C-alpha positions, 0 to 999 in steps of 0.5 A: 489560427489552428496552429494557436488553438492546438496549442491552448488545447494541449497547454492544460494536458503538458501542466497536468503531467508536470505537475503528476511528476512533482506531485509523487515527490509530496511526503517524500521528506516525512519520517520512515521507519528507520532499519530493524524496526518492529511492527507493533502487535494488532491483531487480524480476522481469521481468514473465511476459507478453511483452505487459508487458515490451514495454510497459515497454520491456525487451529480455531477462527479467532483473531491472530497476531501476526505471530501465530504463524509458523514461518521464518518470513510474513509478508503483509501487504498495506493499501490506502483506500479512502 
């Protein structure tokens, strides 16, 4: 009797683990940017910190474009928080 109750308790956990593994493939077939695609121009708000503004080489506190940063490479991290 006790074994059956343990199996019934573990079954939802096993189903959840399997479902989470399949969920990561959802949207994998969505359109992707081909290599060499350029990011469209957009403006970014100026950071509050004067040290960060100086690091980025920004002259004033107006919103700026990524092309305003004098660097060979700019790394952008996108995140979604709904």
